[in-house]
C-alpha positions, -999 to +999 in steps of 0.1 A: -001-001-005+013+033-011+021+057+019-001+089+015+033+108+016+053+084-007+061+105-038+038+093-070+048+093-105+013+092-113+006+070-147-030+093-159-020+116-191-051+139-183-039+161-142-055+185-131-031+210-122-044+231-089-027+260-068-029+272-031-014+303-026-012+307+011-004+341+034-026+369+049+003+395+034-013+388+002-050+394+015-043+421+036-027+438-002+014+441+016+022+421-012+010+414-045+007+383-052+034+369-084+027+326-077-007+331-101+006+344-133+037+327-130+025+292-125+004+298-150+032+305-172+056+273-164+024+249-170+011+266-201+053+263-218+045+225-211+018+224-232-003+223-195-032+245-178-043+250-144-073+238-133-079+259-098-066+283-074-068+295-046-059+322-018-061+311+029-046+339+052-022+320+074-053+307+096-044+263+104-079+256+103-088+268+071-050+258+056-058+230+071-091+226+051-077+236+024-051+206+019-077+181+034-094+192+000-061+191-021-053+158-011-087+140-020-088+156-050-059+134-068-048+166-088-014+179-087-017+208-068+015+230-058+009+252-027+035+281-019+043+299+018+039+293+055+068+265+050+091+281+075+100+287+111+085+314+130+048+318+152+033+325+113+038+294+091+013+268+101+014+250+061+039+222+080+018+214+107-012+217+092+002+194+057+007+168+093-030+175+103-043+172+071-031+137+065-032+124+100+004+122+102+031+132+129+060+155+120+096+141+118+126+161+114+143+148+078+170+133+083+186+147+044+168+183+053+186+186+086+219+180+067+208+208+044+201+237+065+226+223+085+252+225+054+233+261+053+242+272+088+277+262+082+280+286+050+265+317+066+283+314+099+318+310+078+308+341+051+299+360+085+330+350+102+317+336+133+323+304+143+295+275+136+275+262+173+257+234+162+239+242+195+230+275+196+190+284+203+190+302+165+204+275+150+187+251+169+148+264+163+161+271+120+161+227+121+121+233+124+125+242+087+135+209+080+104+191+101+077+177+073+052+156+077+065+119+079+072+099+051+074+137+029+100+137-001+121+170+000+120+195-028+156+210-037+161+251-036+185+257-051+180+295-038+194+285-002+196+252+002+169+249+030+144+220+010+101+220+000+087+189+003+059+165-017+039+145-001+020+125-029+012+147-058+007+178-034+042+199-035+051+225-007+075+255-017+084+286+001+062+319-008+095+334-022+088+338-060+134+335-063+130+303-046+093+288-057+099+292-090+129+270-097+118+248-071+079+241-088+097+238-125+120+211-109+090+193-100+074+196-131+105+186-148+110+155-124+080+141-119+059+149-148+075+150-180+055+125-192+023+144-187+037+172-213+027+179-249+039+193-273+003+206-286+001+232-277-032+250-260-052+270-279-080+296-281-101+313-306-126+336-305-146+361-313-159+395-308-201+393-306-221+424-307-257+428-297-266+397-282-272+382-254-256+356-234-286+337-224-293+335-267-260+321-272-263+296-245-277+266-264-250+270-293-226+274-268-241+238-253-246+221-291-208+227-298-196+210-260-218+182-270-204+177-308-172+182-296-155+163-270-127+178-252-138+214-264-145+243-239-167+268-249-163+303-235-186+333-233-166+366-218-191+392-216-174+432-215-198+460-203-176+492-205-144+473-229-117+503-244-122+490-277-153+470-283-180+486-255-203+467-246-199+424-266-195+390-253-161+372-261-179+343-276-147+312-284-139+278-281-103+266-258-084+237-262-064+214-283-059+228-318-069+196-336-103+198-315-105+237-314-099+241-349-130+225-361-156+228-332-146+270-340-159+264-372-186+250-361-192+280-337-191+307-365-215+284-384-238+285-355-234+319-351-246+332-391-287+328-383-282+353-354-270+384-381-252+394-352-229+424-356-189+404-355-160+421-345-116+409-351-111+373-338-090+363-312-062+337-314-042+323-281-018+301-280 
């Protein structure tokens, strides 16, 4: 039986990817989130879409509930923030609680943290004291849920960790982003696709979404694997009030579905604006 925190190499071709962004500083506006657009970019470069994202403050109960959902989802989830050793860092403890396992000092993490502390002491011209209270406290950054697997940190050696398909990295972008790339390239390369995600859409004037909904539903029924989307706008600086109506998915599926969408719009005699393509 697989341990609940054992690193997995899934065989499914169509995994879903999610993102948890943890920290009061994001919700309070003290810091602007940079993780969401970057993770979308990292996934897109590998032909993968981000399925969902969630923001959670530094509240242990909410973090635990969010992680319980993440573990139960079967999705690949990246969790950023809260894995340090200060009083407002709760993610490591909440991950263990969500899994129902103990927190333990990971021996490899301990060695990496001690190595880093020795390097810092040398840089500062000081003698490293392993028993100094500050250094003993820093070892808490290597206390992870039992069975966790390390994620290397190329910035300062202090590792993140994986519990199954949920991967925990620091909140600092300079650390988090290369760590997320490492996880993707190490564990999920078999999911990469060279066929990029494609969106094709058209600007539609003078229509109501309710009127177009039956056509949208028909396209999704006839062309399995694509998503039809409708993005209304009332104050666009260029187009004013309009609907951006389109299809997204793998290019081989999008092209015929989009042609059918355009053909289905013809009987409505609507004024159409520019056609848009995003890949």
